[in-house]
C-alpha positions as CSV (number, residue, x, y, z in Angstrom):
1,M,73.6,-76.3,-70.9
2,D,70.7,-74.7,-71.4
3,S,71.6,-71.2,-70.3
4,A,74.7,-71.5,-72.4
5,Y,72.8,-72.0,-75.7
6,V,69.8,-69.2,-75.0
7,L,72.6,-66.9,-74.2
8,C,74.8,-67.9,-77.7
9,L,71.6,-67.5,-78.9
10,C,70.7,-63.6,-78.0
11,I,74.3,-62.6,-78.9
12,F,74.5,-64.5,-82.3
13,P,74.3,-62.1,-85.0
14,I,71.7,-62.7,-87.9
15,F,73.3,-63.7,-91.4
16,L,69.6,-64.1,-94.1
17,D,69.3,-63.6,-97.2
18,G,66.6,-63.9,-99.9
19,C,64.0,-61.8,-97.9
20,C,61.2,-63.9,-97.1
21,E,62.3,-65.9,-100.6
22,R,65.2,-68.2,-99.2
23,S,65.4,-69.5,-95.6
24,Q,69.1,-70.4,-95.1
25,Q,71.3,-69.2,-92.4
26,R,74.9,-68.4,-92.5
27,T,77.3,-68.6,-89.8
28,A,79.3,-65.2,-88.9
29,P,82.6,-64.9,-90.9
30,Q,84.5,-64.4,-87.6
31,P,83.7,-63.7,-83.8
32,D,83.8,-60.1,-82.1
33,A,86.9,-60.8,-81.3
34,A,89.0,-60.1,-84.5
35,Y,87.8,-56.7,-84.6
36,L,90.1,-55.3,-81.6
37,H,88.5,-51.2,-82.0
38,Y,85.0,-50.0,-81.2
39,R,83.2,-47.3,-81.4
40,A,80.0,-45.9,-79.2
41,V,78.1,-42.8,-79.6
42,E,77.9,-40.9,-76.2
43,G,74.0,-41.6,-74.7
44,E,73.4,-44.7,-76.3
45,I,73.5,-48.2,-75.9
46,F,76.2,-49.7,-76.3
47,M,76.4,-54.0,-76.0
48,M,79.5,-55.3,-74.7
49,P,81.3,-57.6,-77.1
50,C,82.5,-61.3,-76.1
51,V,85.9,-62.4,-77.2
52,N,85.1,-66.3,-76.2
53,K,81.1,-66.1,-76.0
54,S,81.7,-67.5,-72.2
55,L,78.8,-67.3,-69.8
56,N,81.2,-66.2,-66.8
57,E,83.4,-64.2,-69.3
58,Q,84.0,-60.6,-67.7
59,M,85.7,-57.6,-69.8
60,C,87.5,-55.3,-67.3
61,S,89.4,-51.8,-68.3
62,K,92.7,-51.1,-66.5
63,A,92.0,-47.8,-65.1
64,G,95.3,-47.6,-62.6
65,E,97.7,-50.1,-61.1
66,G,96.4,-52.6,-59.2
67,N,93.3,-52.5,-61.4
68,K,91.9,-49.8,-58.6
69,G,88.5,-48.3,-60.3
70,A,88.9,-50.5,-63.3
71,Q,85.5,-50.8,-65.1
72,C,84.3,-54.3,-65.5
73,F,81.0,-55.7,-67.9
74,D,79.6,-59.3,-68.3
75,C,79.5,-60.7,-71.5
76,G,76.5,-59.4,-73.9
77,E,76.1,-56.6,-71.3
78,A,73.8,-53.5,-72.3
79,F,74.3,-50.4,-70.7
80,Q,74.2,-46.3,-71.7
81,A,77.9,-45.3,-72.9
82,E,79.7,-42.7,-71.5
83,A,82.8,-41.3,-71.7
84,K,84.5,-42.9,-68.8
85,H,84.0,-46.1,-70.1
86,S,86.6,-45.2,-73.1
87,G,89.7,-47.8,-72.9
88,K,91.0,-50.7,-73.3
89,Y,89.7,-53.9,-72.2
90,T,90.7,-57.5,-71.3
91,S,89.2,-60.5,-70.8
92,L,89.4,-61.8,-67.5
93,T,88.8,-65.3,-68.8
94,G,91.7,-65.0,-71.5
95,G,94.2,-62.4,-69.9
96,Q,94.7,-61.1,-73.1
97,L,94.0,-57.8,-74.6
98,A,90.2,-58.3,-76.4
99,F,89.5,-54.6,-77.5
100,H,89.6,-51.0,-77.6
101,L,86.7,-49.1,-76.9
102,Q,86.3,-45.5,-78.1
103,V,82.8,-43.4,-76.8
104,V,82.6,-40.2,-79.2
105,E,80.3,-37.3,-78.5
106,R,76.9,-36.8,-80.4
107,V,77.7,-33.8,-81.6
108,N,81.0,-34.5,-83.5
109,L,79.1,-37.2,-85.8
110,G,77.1,-35.2,-87.8
111,C,76.5,-38.7,-90.0
112,F,74.8,-39.7,-87.0
113,H,70.8,-38.9,-86.1
114,G,69.2,-40.1,-83.2
115,E,65.6,-40.6,-84.4
116,E,66.7,-43.4,-86.3
117,S,67.3,-45.2,-82.9
118,K,63.5,-45.8,-82.3
119,V,61.4,-47.5,-84.7
120,N,58.0,-48.5,-84.7
121,L,56.6,-51.5,-86.6
122,R,53.1,-52.3,-86.8
123,V,52.0,-56.0,-86.4
124,N,51.4,-58.7,-88.9
125,I,52.7,-57.0,-92.0
126,F,56.1,-56.3,-93.6
127,G,58.8,-54.1,-91.8
128,K,62.0,-53.3,-92.0
129,I,65.0,-51.3,-90.0
130,S,67.9,-49.1,-90.7
131,C,71.0,-49.5,-88.7
132,P,71.9,-45.8,-87.5
133,G,74.8,-44.3,-88.3
134,L,75.4,-46.0,-91.2
135,T,76.4,-42.9,-93.3
136,C,79.4,-43.0,-91.4
137,S,80.5,-46.1,-92.6
138,N,82.2,-46.9,-95.7
139,N,80.3,-49.8,-96.9
140,T,77.2,-51.0,-96.1
141,D,78.4,-54.5,-94.7
142,V,76.0,-54.7,-91.4
143,I,76.0,-57.2,-89.0
144,W,72.9,-57.1,-86.6
145,Y,72.1,-58.7,-82.9
146,K,69.2,-59.2,-81.3
147,H,69.9,-58.6,-77.3
148,E,67.2,-60.6,-75.5
149,S,65.1,-62.9,-77.1
150,M,65.5,-66.0,-79.2
151,L,64.2,-64.6,-82.3
152,E,67.7,-64.5,-84.6
153,K,66.9,-68.0,-85.5
154,R,63.4,-67.1,-87.6
155,I,63.8,-67.7,-91.1
156,S,61.5,-64.5,-91.7
157,V,64.0,-61.7,-90.8
158,C,67.1,-60.8,-93.4
159,K,69.6,-58.0,-93.7
160,K,69.7,-56.4,-97.0
161,G,71.8,-52.9,-97.8
162,G,71.7,-52.5,-94.7
163,W,68.4,-52.5,-93.1
164,L,67.1,-55.5,-91.4
165,H,63.6,-56.7,-93.1
166,F,60.9,-58.6,-91.0
167,C,58.4,-60.3,-93.8
168,Q,55.7,-60.7,-90.9
169,V,56.4,-58.7,-87.8
170,R,55.1,-60.0,-84.8
171,E,54.4,-59.0,-81.1
172,L,57.5,-60.4,-79.9
173,D,60.0,-58.7,-82.5
174,F,59.6,-56.2,-80.0
175,G,63.2,-55.2,-78.2
176,V,66.3,-54.1,-78.5
177,Y,68.8,-54.4,-81.7
178,F,72.4,-53.8,-82.5
179,C,73.9,-53.6,-85.6
180,D,77.9,-53.6,-86.4
181,S,79.3,-51.3,-89.4
182,K,82.8,-50.9,-90.4
183,I,84.4,-47.5,-90.6
184,I,88.4,-47.5,-91.9
185,E,90.3,-44.7,-90.7
186,Q,93.8,-44.6,-91.1
187,G,94.6,-47.8,-91.8
188,V,92.4,-48.7,-88.6
189,T,89.4,-50.7,-88.9
190,W,86.8,-49.5,-86.3
191,I,83.3,-51.2,-85.5
192,F,80.7,-49.0,-85.1
193,R,78.1,-50.6,-82.8
194,T,74.9,-48.6,-82.5
195,A,71.1,-49.9,-81.0
196,V,67.6,-49.6,-82.3
197,N,64.4,-49.6,-80.0
198,V,62.1,-51.5,-81.9
199,R,58.5,-51.2,-80.7
200,V,55.4,-53.5,-82.4
201,I,52.2,-51.6,-82.9
202,P,48.8,-52.9,-83.4
203,Y,48.0,-52.5,-87.4
204,H,44.5,-51.1,-86.9
205,T,44.2,-48.4,-84.7
206,V,40.9,-47.4,-83.7
207,P,40.5,-43.8,-82.4
208,R,37.7,-43.8,-79.8
209,P,37.9,-42.4,-75.9
210,P,39.6,-43.8,-73.1
211,R,37.1,-46.2,-71.0
212,I,37.7,-46.4,-67.0
213,T,37.5,-50.0,-65.9
214,Y,37.7,-49.2,-61.8
215,P,36.0,-48.0,-59.8
216,N,33.1,-49.3,-61.5
217,D,30.5,-47.6,-58.6
218,N,29.7,-44.9,-57.0
219,M,30.7,-46.1,-53.4
220,T,34.0,-46.9,-51.9
221,E,34.4,-48.1,-48.1
222,V,37.0,-46.6,-46.4
223,E,38.5,-46.7,-42.4
224,L,38.5,-43.5,-40.5
225,G,42.0,-42.4,-39.2
226,R,43.6,-44.5,-41.5
227,P,45.5,-43.6,-45.1
228,H,43.8,-44.6,-48.4
229,N,44.2,-44.2,-51.9
230,L,41.6,-43.1,-54.5
231,T,42.9,-45.5,-58.0
232,C,41.4,-45.2,-61.1
233,E,42.2,-47.9,-63.8
234,V,42.1,-46.4,-67.4
235,Y,42.5,-48.5,-70.9
236,F,43.8,-46.1,-73.8
237,P,43.5,-47.2,-77.6
238,F,47.4,-47.3,-78.9
239,E,48.5,-44.0,-80.0
240,I,52.2,-43.2,-81.3
241,Q,52.1,-39.4,-80.1
242,R,50.5,-40.5,-76.6
243,S,47.8,-37.0,-75.3
244,S,46.3,-39.6,-72.3
245,K,45.4,-37.5,-69.6
246,V,44.2,-39.1,-66.1
247,Q,43.2,-36.8,-62.7
248,W,41.4,-37.1,-59.7
249,Y,39.5,-33.9,-58.1
250,M,37.7,-33.4,-55.2
251,S,34.6,-31.4,-54.8
252,Y,32.5,-30.1,-51.7
253,G,29.6,-31.9,-51.5
254,D,27.4,-32.5,-54.7
255,S,28.5,-29.5,-56.4
256,M,30.8,-30.2,-59.3
257,E,31.4,-26.7,-59.9
258,K,34.5,-26.2,-58.0
259,M,36.6,-29.2,-58.2
260,T,40.6,-29.3,-56.6
261,P,43.4,-31.3,-58.1
262,Q,44.0,-33.9,-55.8
263,Q,47.8,-35.0,-54.6
264,M,48.4,-37.9,-57.8
265,V,51.2,-40.7,-57.3
266,E,53.4,-41.0,-61.0
267,S,52.9,-44.3,-62.6
268,Q,53.6,-45.9,-66.0
269,P,51.9,-47.2,-68.4
270,E,51.5,-51.0,-68.9
271,K,51.4,-52.6,-72.2
272,M,47.9,-54.5,-72.9
273,P,47.1,-56.5,-75.6
274,H,44.8,-56.0,-78.1
275,G,46.3,-52.3,-79.2
276,E,45.9,-51.2,-75.7
277,Y,47.6,-49.9,-72.7
278,G,46.5,-49.2,-69.4
279,V,47.1,-46.7,-67.1
280,R,46.8,-47.0,-63.2
281,Q,46.8,-43.9,-61.4
282,K,46.4,-43.2,-57.3
283,A,45.8,-39.7,-55.5
284,I,46.9,-39.9,-52.0
285,I,44.4,-39.5,-48.8
286,T,47.1,-39.3,-46.1
287,E,44.5,-39.8,-43.1
288,V,40.7,-40.0,-43.8
289,T,38.3,-37.7,-41.6
290,P,35.0,-37.8,-41.1
291,Q,34.8,-34.3,-43.7
292,H,36.3,-36.6,-46.3
293,L,32.7,-38.6,-46.1
294,D,31.4,-35.3,-47.2
295,H,33.3,-34.9,-50.4
296,T,32.9,-35.9,-53.8
297,Y,35.7,-37.5,-55.9
298,T,36.2,-37.4,-59.4
299,C,38.8,-39.1,-61.8
300,I,38.6,-37.6,-65.4
301,T,40.6,-38.9,-68.0
302,S,41.1,-37.7,-71.6
303,N,42.8,-38.3,-74.7
304,T,42.9,-36.8,-78.4
305,V,39.6,-38.2,-79.4
306,G,37.7,-38.0,-76.2
307,S,36.8,-37.7,-72.2
308,N,35.4,-40.1,-70.0
309,S,35.0,-39.8,-66.0
310,V,33.7,-41.6,-62.5
311,T,32.4,-39.8,-59.3
312,I,32.4,-41.8,-56.2
313,K,31.9,-40.7,-52.5
314,L,33.6,-42.4,-49.3
315,I,31.3,-44.1,-46.8
316,R,32.5,-45.6,-43.8
317,K,33.6,-49.3,-43.5
318,L,31.8,-51.8,-41.3
319,K,33.5,-54.1,-39.0
320,E,33.5,-57.0,-41.0
321,R,31.0,-60.1,-40.0
322,W,31.9,-63.2,-39.9
323,P,29.8,-65.7,-42.6
324,P,26.8,-66.9,-40.6
325,L,27.8,-70.9,-40.5
326,V,31.2,-69.9,-39.3
327,G,30.1,-67.0,-36.8
328,Y,27.0,-69.5,-35.5
329,T,29.4,-72.5,-35.1
330,I,32.1,-70.7,-33.0
331,A,29.0,-69.0,-31.0
332,S,27.7,-72.2,-30.1
333,F,30.9,-73.2,-29.6
334,L,31.8,-70.6,-27.6
335,L,28.4,-70.6,-25.5
336,V,28.4,-74.2,-24.7
337,A,32.3,-74.1,-23.3
338,G,31.2,-71.2,-21.2
339,M,28.0,-72.4,-19.8
340,G,30.4,-75.6,-19.1
341,I,32.8,-73.3,-17.2
342,I,30.2,-71.9,-15.2
343,L,28.6,-75.5,-14.2
344,H,32.1,-76.6,-13.5
345,V,32.6,-73.5,-11.0
346,K,29.5,-73.0,-9.8
347,W,28.0,-76.6,-9.7
348,L,28.1,-77.3,-5.7
349,E,26.4,-73.7,-5.6
350,L,23.9,-74.7,-8.0
351,Q,23.2,-78.3,-6.5
352,L,22.2,-76.8,-2.8
353,I,20.3,-74.4,-4.7
354,Y,17.9,-76.9,-6.4
355,R,18.1,-79.2,-3.1
356,S,16.9,-76.9,-0.7
357,H,14.5,-74.9,-2.9
358,F,13.3,-77.9,-5.3
359,Q,13.7,-81.2,-3.4
360,Y,12.2,-80.6,0.2
361,G,8.9,-82.2,0.4
362,K,9.8,-85.2,-1.9
363,H,10.1,-87.6,1.1
364,D,7.9,-86.2,3.7
365,G,6.2,-89.7,4.3
366,E,9.2,-90.6,6.2
367,E,8.8,-90.0,10.1
368,K,11.2,-88.1,11.5
369,E,12.2,-87.5,16.0
370,F,12.4,-83.9,15.6
371,D,10.9,-81.0,13.4
372,V,13.6,-78.5,13.9
373,F,16.9,-78.8,15.4
374,L,18.3,-75.3,16.1
375,S,21.4,-74.3,16.5
376,Y,22.7,-71.0,18.0
377,V,25.6,-69.8,20.9
378,W,24.0,-67.9,23.8
379,S,25.5,-64.6,24.4
380,P,24.5,-63.3,27.2
381,P,22.6,-60.0,27.5
382,T,24.8,-56.8,28.4
383,T,21.8,-55.3,30.4
384,A,20.0,-56.9,32.7
385,A,16.4,-57.4,32.2
386,K,13.5,-59.3,33.2
387,V,13.4,-61.1,30.6
388,T,17.2,-63.0,31.8
389,D,14.7,-64.1,35.1
390,C,12.0,-65.8,32.9
391,L,13.9,-67.7,30.6
392,T,17.8,-68.3,29.6
393,F,19.5,-71.0,27.5
394,S,23.0,-71.8,28.7
395,S,26.1,-72.3,25.8
396,R,26.7,-75.7,28.0
397,S,23.9,-76.5,29.8
398,G,21.1,-75.4,28.3
399,T,18.8,-76.3,31.1
400,F,15.2,-74.4,32.2
401,N,14.5,-73.4,35.5
402,D,10.8,-74.6,35.6
403,E,9.8,-73.0,38.8
404,E,10.9,-69.4,36.9
405,A,9.5,-70.4,33.6
406,C,5.9,-70.9,35.2
407,L,6.0,-67.0,36.3
408,C,6.7,-65.7,32.5
409,S,3.7,-65.5,30.3
410,L,3.5,-67.5,27.2
411,D,2.7,-65.0,25.1
412,L,6.0,-63.0,24.9
413,L,5.3,-61.5,21.7
414,T,2.2,-59.7,22.7
415,S,3.2,-58.7,26.4
416,R,3.9,-55.2,27.2
417,E,7.2,-56.2,28.7
418,G,7.8,-57.8,25.0
419,K,6.8,-54.7,23.8
420,A,9.4,-52.7,26.2
421,T,12.4,-54.5,25.9
422,Q,13.7,-56.5,23.1
423,R,14.8,-60.3,23.6
424,P,17.7,-62.1,22.3
425,L,16.5,-64.2,19.0
426,E,18.1,-67.0,21.1
427,V,15.4,-66.7,23.9
428,L,12.6,-66.1,21.4
429,L,13.0,-68.3,19.1
430,P,13.4,-71.7,21.3
431,Q,9.6,-70.4,22.8
432,V,7.9,-69.5,19.9
433,L,8.8,-72.7,17.8
434,E,8.4,-74.8,20.6
435,D,5.6,-73.3,23.1
436,Q,3.4,-71.5,20.4
437,W,3.5,-73.0,17.2
438,G,4.2,-76.2,18.6
439,Y,7.5,-77.8,17.0
440,R,9.4,-80.3,18.3
441,L,12.8,-78.6,18.4
442,C,16.1,-80.6,19.2
443,L,18.7,-78.8,21.7
444,L,22.1,-80.1,22.0
445,E,22.3,-78.8,25.5
446,R,19.3,-80.4,26.4
447,D,18.0,-83.4,24.0
448,V,21.0,-85.4,23.8
449,L,23.0,-86.9,26.6
450,P,26.1,-86.0,28.0
451,G,29.4,-87.9,27.4
452,G,29.1,-88.9,24.0
453,A,31.5,-87.9,20.5
454,Y,30.3,-84.4,19.3
455,T,30.6,-85.2,15.8
456,N,28.3,-88.1,16.0
457,D,25.8,-86.8,18.4
458,V,25.4,-84.0,15.4
459,V,25.4,-85.8,12.7
460,L,22.4,-88.2,14.6
461,A,20.9,-85.2,15.7
462,I,20.7,-84.2,11.8
463,Q,19.7,-87.4,10.8
464,R,16.7,-87.1,13.0
465,S,15.3,-84.0,12.3
466,R,13.7,-82.4,9.5
467,M,15.0,-79.0,9.3
468,L,18.0,-77.2,10.5
469,I,17.8,-73.7,11.5
470,C,21.3,-71.6,12.3
471,V,21.6,-68.6,14.1
472,L,24.2,-67.3,12.5
473,S,25.9,-64.5,14.8
474,A,29.7,-63.2,14.5
475,D,30.2,-65.9,17.6
476,Y,28.8,-68.3,15.6
477,L,30.9,-68.2,12.6
478,A,34.1,-68.0,15.1
479,N,33.1,-71.1,17.2
480,S,34.6,-74.6,15.6
481,N,31.8,-76.4,17.2
482,T,28.7,-74.6,15.6
483,V,30.6,-74.1,12.1
484,F,30.6,-78.0,12.2
485,V,27.1,-77.9,12.8
486,L,26.2,-76.1,9.7
487,E,28.9,-78.3,7.5
488,S,27.5,-81.0,8.5
489,G,24.2,-80.0,7.3
490,V,25.4,-78.4,4.2
491,Q,27.0,-82.4,3.4
492,A,23.4,-83.8,4.5
493,L,21.3,-81.8,2.2
494,L,24.2,-82.5,-1.0
495,Q,23.7,-86.3,0.2
496,K,19.8,-86.6,-1.4
497,S,18.6,-85.8,1.9
498,E,15.3,-84.6,3.1
499,L,16.6,-82.0,5.1
500,K,15.4,-78.3,4.8
501,L,18.3,-75.8,6.0
502,L,17.6,-72.2,6.6
503,L,19.9,-69.6,7.9
504,I,19.0,-66.2,10.2
505,W,21.3,-63.5,10.0
506,T,22.2,-61.7,12.8
507,N,23.2,-58.6,13.2
508,G,27.0,-58.0,12.6
509,A,27.1,-61.7,11.1
510,S,27.6,-60.6,7.7
511,A,30.7,-58.5,8.4
512,S,32.6,-61.3,10.4
513,I,32.6,-63.4,7.2
514,S,35.0,-60.9,4.9
515,Q,37.7,-62.4,7.7
516,P,36.8,-65.1,9.9
517,D,39.1,-66.5,12.8
518,P,39.7,-69.1,12.3
519,P,38.8,-69.4,8.8
520,L,35.6,-70.8,7.3
521,P,35.8,-74.0,5.6
522,T,35.6,-73.8,1.6
523,L,31.9,-75.8,1.7
524,V,30.5,-73.5,4.4
525,R,31.8,-70.2,2.5
526,R,30.4,-71.3,-0.8
527,A,27.1,-72.2,1.0
528,L,26.6,-68.9,2.6
529,R,25.9,-67.7,-0.8
530,V,23.2,-69.6,-1.7
531,L,21.1,-71.3,0.9
532,P,17.7,-70.0,1.7
533,S,18.0,-67.3,4.9
534,L,16.2,-64.4,6.6
535,D,17.7,-61.4,8.2
536,W,16.7,-60.4,12.3
537,S,17.6,-57.0,13.3
538,S,17.5,-56.7,17.3
539,D,17.1,-53.0,17.0
540,K,13.5,-53.2,16.2
541,P,10.5,-54.4,18.5
542,A,9.3,-58.2,18.2
543,R,5.8,-58.0,16.8
544,P,4.1,-61.1,15.7
545,N,2.9,-59.3,12.3
546,S,6.7,-58.5,11.4
547,N,8.0,-59.4,8.0
548,F,10.3,-62.1,9.7
549,W,7.9,-63.9,11.7
550,R,5.5,-64.0,8.4
551,S,8.5,-65.3,6.3
552,L,9.7,-67.7,9.6
553,K,6.5,-68.9,9.5
554,K,6.4,-69.9,5.3
555,A,9.6,-71.5,5.8
556,M,8.6,-74.4,8.5
557,P,8.1,-77.7,7.4
558,T,3.9,-78.8,8.1
559,A,3.6,-78.4,12.2
560,R,1.8,-81.5,13.7
561,E,0.2,-80.2,16.2
562,C,0.2,-76.5,16.8
563,G,-2.3,-75.1,19.2
564,W,-0.9,-71.3,19.1
565,S,-0.8,-71.1,14.9
566,Q,-4.4,-70.3,14.7
567,S,-4.2,-67.4,16.8
568,F,-1.1,-66.0,15.8
569,S,-2.9,-66.4,12.0
570,A,-5.7,-64.5,13.2
571,R,-3.3,-61.8,14.9
572,D,-1.8,-61.5,11.7
């Protein structure tokens, strides 16, 4: 209902008399359908007449059989008239002949002047417009229409002598107006419909130069490798004959003598309040390069009164930074989350590091039966040596030959034979720790009664010892029994035990971890990376002042009685 009301107002003719003295509106004497012949000027705007003023009414011209190539227009539609639009139009709603349209050439109408089709009215004062081609008519009876707007109902508009009078022009009075005048030829009445394009301009125009509102500073940020548009926004005072010009120039360095015009994007002026119109002119930079950062860009604008300009330089755009509050919050969250993930993944290693380096010694007051539980796998030497007659450890029996042991010197590390022949670490460790340094050793082959369960014997031996030393070799990591000893020691360390654990790596032991057969337990693999360890090399002679023995001495728990330790320290 509202749409129908608006459409009726848009095309309803204006009938007002009195010209600002009286304000009575009269109804049109007859609708458009009463005049069946219309005439339009080629190249001018024409508005399609309506028969029943229906919202959905369409007027079509029959161009051929079956309506092929027919031209249809909506009721009240405005378009530029062409010669091909001539013909008889029928209403699709009523199905009856509505009118005949004739489009005539401009040159054949000496009574029509094109300059009458455009009129400028000044706001807030009286104004009037005439009907173009009125001299072509036989009378001055003219009907006026407004194409778009509801201003036809305003009482401050009237017609008089073929003119449309505005008692006080307002800004909303701009638009396209249509006038109908009668031409009678050979007994046929033609409706000559022409259009007037009305533009409302300010009453007072102050002559002044244009003003630039953008850019408002001398630096513009750009991103290298990406396109960029230089934009210049300018406001011009109203001019009937526009003389506005806006152009971007580029100069090399800071020199303004030689300026090169830049490629421009065509722009349309925008009407602004207060009698101004704005122009937004853009220059295209297809890809920003480092050379563009060395140039200077100037926007120069002018009109008949004067000119204005603004100069800028391009600077490289820095990466956007988050606001401090948001950035700190996200960084703190990521830090806490990262620490949580690290603690979750490395929690076992962190526990082993803490218990093996910082917790030992808190329960030194508790008495233990053994000082050191020594775990190793005996590997028989490949060459016959004197040392094999002195002391041997069997991986099964582990017993000494007392008669042969008495023939050996106790100071093996300083003997000439010790310097000449490198003894296996499995031989040296028990002799040095027990015989020379005075520690009480626990050897499963010697100190545990046979016939018991191996797992129980291992756990019990670890509980009765202050320290566990594992001599790691390729054979050690491949033996399930010795790996169980190491795993039991790690578990005891994790159970808040005062046990101290030390690993001694021999030649080839590290390489055997990569592909052990059988595979090592997960607990053992992770423990091998963080537990305290020493490296032993059989390629170097065993000397009491070597780094290995010094480090081993520092890693050992406090000895109960060690008569030889004083002499060892004196030699160091």
